[in-house]
Each structure stands twice: as C-alpha cells, then as structure tokens.
N, C-alpha and C positions, 0 to 999 in steps of 0.2 A: 793275300790272303787266303785261305786254307779250307776246307771241310776233310774230315778224319769221315771214312767212314767203316765201321765195323760190323766184321759178318760171325756170327758165331757157329756152332755144332750144323754139319751139314749142309751149309749153303754151299759149301764148292759142290756139292752134288744136284745142281740146280740141273736138269734137262738132263737129269738120268733118273730121279727118285721120285717120285708118288707125283709122276708127269701132269695127271687130270686137277693135281691141287697145285704143285708151283710152275706147270707152263715144260716149256720145251727147248727156251733158251738157257743155253750153260750160264756156267756163271763170268768164264770168259767175255760174253757176250754182257755181261751185268754192266762189267768192269768196261766194258768199254764206252757202254750206252755214256757211264757217269763221267767217264774222261772227255767225251762229248760233250756233252753237256755242259763240265765244266770249263771249255776253251770257250764255247756259244756267249758264257756268258762270268768268264773272265776270273776264275776262280780254280785255282787249282786243287787238287781233290788227290787226298791219299787213301786207299782202299788199303783194308786189313781184314785176313780172315783167320779163324781160327778155332778148331774141337774142343780147346783147351781153355778151362775159365781161369785158370790164372796168368796166361798168358793174355787173353782180352783186358783181363783188370791191370795186367802191365801196362800193356798200350795203352790203358783211359789215363794211370798215374802218370805215362811220358808225356803225352796230351799234354796235362796242367801247363809245364815246360816250355810249352811251343808259341811265339808272342805272336806269329799270324795267325793264327787258329782262331775261323769268326764261329763254329758250331762242329757239333758232331751227330751223326747218323748213324743210329746202332739196331743190328737184327739181332738179339741174343739168341734167338733160337730157341730150343727147350729151357735154353735158363732164365728166361723171359720168367716163368713160371715159379722158379724156385731158389735163381739166386741173388742170398742177400744183399752177396759180396760184391756183386757186379753194382750193384745198386748202392751201395755206397763208393765207390769206384764213379761211377756216374755223379754221386752230387761232388765230390770232390773237385771235377772239371767245371770253371764259371765262364762258359761260355752256351750259349741255347745248343738244346740237345733232343733229337724228334727221335721215337722209337719204331719201326718199321714193321710191319708181317705182311706178306706177298699176298696170303690166305686170309681172309675173312676170320680173323680168333675167333668172334661173337658167333656163328655160324658153324665151331667146329666141336669136337668132343670138351665138356666142362671144363677140366683143367684146364686149355688152352684160353679159357676167356678170363683166368686171371694171369694176371701182371705183376710179379714184386719191384720189375726196373718201371714200369710207367710214370709213378709215381718219383721218376729223378730224374725223369726227363720234361720238357715245357709243352709236348706235343706226342700223340698219336696218332698212327695212322696205318690202316689196315684194311685187306681187299680189296685194293686199289693193282694189284701186281708189281711187277718191277716198276712202275710211271710212280708208284708211291716214294721212293728214293728221288724222283725225281723233284718230286712234289714235299717233299723234308729238304731235299738242299733248296728250292727255291725260297721255303717259309723262312727258314735260316739266312737266308740273304736279304729277303725281305726286313729283317730286325737290324742288319748295319746300317750306322748312320756314316754314309758316304761324303 
C-alpha cells in the first residue's frame, strides 16, 4: 500500500523562503519525516515535487494506473488558486485525496483563500505546519479497510 505525496512550486525551497510563514525545516527534512511516518504505520511513501504544472498533471495521471496506491496528499502551492487542469487531474484519480497547506491560507492574502483544487479532494488541511502532511496520511489510512 502506498501514498503519493505531491508538492508544487516553491516547496523545494522550504527552510529558505519566507521562514516566518513556512518555517525553517528544509524540504529534505519534510521528505524524511514523511518516510519515517510511512515506515511507522506500514505504508510506502512516494514523494514528488515539481515547479511545473504539466509535470504535476503527468504524475497524477500516472497514479491512476498504480494498483497499490491508497491515497494522494497534494500541496499544489500557488496552483491551488487557479489550476483547473490540476483539479481535473485530481478528479481522475479514484483514491482519497487530501489537499495540504503549511500556512493558514484563510488568514493570508485574499487570493490564497480560494482553492480551485480543494473541491477535487476529500479533505483540506491548512495551518498545521508540516504536521498537516502527517494528518493527511493518517486520514487516508483511516479510510482504508484492512
């Protein structure tokens, strides 16, 4: 059983960019945290990051064919607010999907409060820092009937 975790633009700059909003932990630290949690709960974790919309769509479409996939966690970054193409790709993957945002998008700029990708997901988690990813993984695993 596997969870795919997709991170969009600029998430590779965690710990570098806007530390007061996104924290000081690096992207590699996030990936290690997710791998460690996957090992703890007995789930394979595949992480993927791209700054390119089409690459994210390609990854989501490829996920459709993965037989052991039990869920997708996605932080679309800025694509959250305008990528109907990622929305449509999410709709074509028939596993539970959770949109995650590190910051509290409801208490930031007005444009960040609107997500066009969240309606294609089963749940949205925001404002819980990197822990939001763990919450998303646990939510997906709670839906899995063993």
